[in-house]
C-alpha positions, 0 to 999 in steps of 0.5 A: 500500500503506497500513500498518496501524500496530502501535503507536508504543510498545514492545511490552509483553512486551518491557519488563522486568517484563512477566511474560508467560508466553508463550515467547520465541525467541532472536534473533541480531543481526549488525551491521557498521560502515561501511567493512567493519568486522568483523561483531559478534553481539548477542543478542535475544529474540522472540515470534511470535503470531497476531492476528485483525484487523477488516476494516471489517465483513468477517470477521476476518483472521489476521495473523502478528506477530513482536515482537523486541528487541535490548537492547544495541542499544536496538532493537525491531521489530514485523513483521506478515505479512498475506495481500493480495488485490491484483493485484500482491502476495500477502502484505504484510510490515509492519516497524516499528522502535522506540527504547526510548522507543517512538519511530520508529527512523529510523536504519534507512534500508532493508530491502532483502529478506527471506530464509528458510532452514533452521535449519542454513542448508543451504537459503535463498531470498530472497523475491521482492517489493518493499520500500519505506520509507513513514515514519520507521522503517516499511517495507512488503515486498510479495510478488510475485503473479507465478505462479512467484514466488508458488509459491516464496514460499508454499513457503518460508513453509511449509517454511523455518524461519528468517528473515534480515532485512537492514537498512541504516542511514543512517550506512552500517552494516548489520545482519542480524536472524536469528530462527527460527520456533521452537515458537511460530512454527510454531503461529502459522504453521500457523494463519495459513496455514490461515486464508489458504488458506480465505480464498483459496478463499472469494475464488475461489468468490466470483469464480467466482460473480460471473462465473457471474452476469455470464455468465447476465445476458449470456446473457439479453440 
C-alpha cells in the first residue's frame, strides 16, 4: 500500500486568517498521560470535503478528506478515505499528522483502529482492517475485503455518524480524536459513496466482460 501524500504543510483553512467560508465541525480531543493519568478534553475544529483525484489517465476518483486541528495541542491531521480495488482491502484510510510548522508529527507512534458510532454513542463498531505506520507521522488503515467484514464496514460508513480515532504516542500517552460527520460530512459522504458504488459496478461489468471474452476465445479453440 503506497500513500498518496496530502501535503507536508498545514492545511490552509486551518491557519488563522484563512477566511474560508466553508463550515467547520467541532472536534473533541481526549488525551491521557502515561501511567493512567486522568483523561483531559481539548477542543478542535474540522472540515470534511470531497476531492476528485487523477488516476494516471483513468477517470477521476472521489476521495473523502477530513482536515482537523487541535490548537492547544499544536496538532493537525489530514485523513483521506479512498475506495481500493485490491484483493485484500476495500477502502484505504490515509492519516497524516502535522506540527504547526507543517512538519511530520512523529510523536504519534500508532493508530491502532478506527471506530464509528452514533452521535449519542448508543451504537459503535470498530472497523475491521489493518493499520500500519509507513513514515514519520503517516499511517495507512486498510479495510478488510473479507465478505462479512466488508458488509459491516460499508454499513457503518453509511449509517454511523461519528468517528473515534485512537492514537498512541511514543512517550506512552494516548489520545482519542472524536469528530462527527456533521452537515458537511454527510454531503461529502453521500457523494463519495455514490461515486464508489458506480465505480464498483463499472469494475464488475468490466470483469464480467473480460471473462465473457476469455470464455468465447476458449470456446473457439
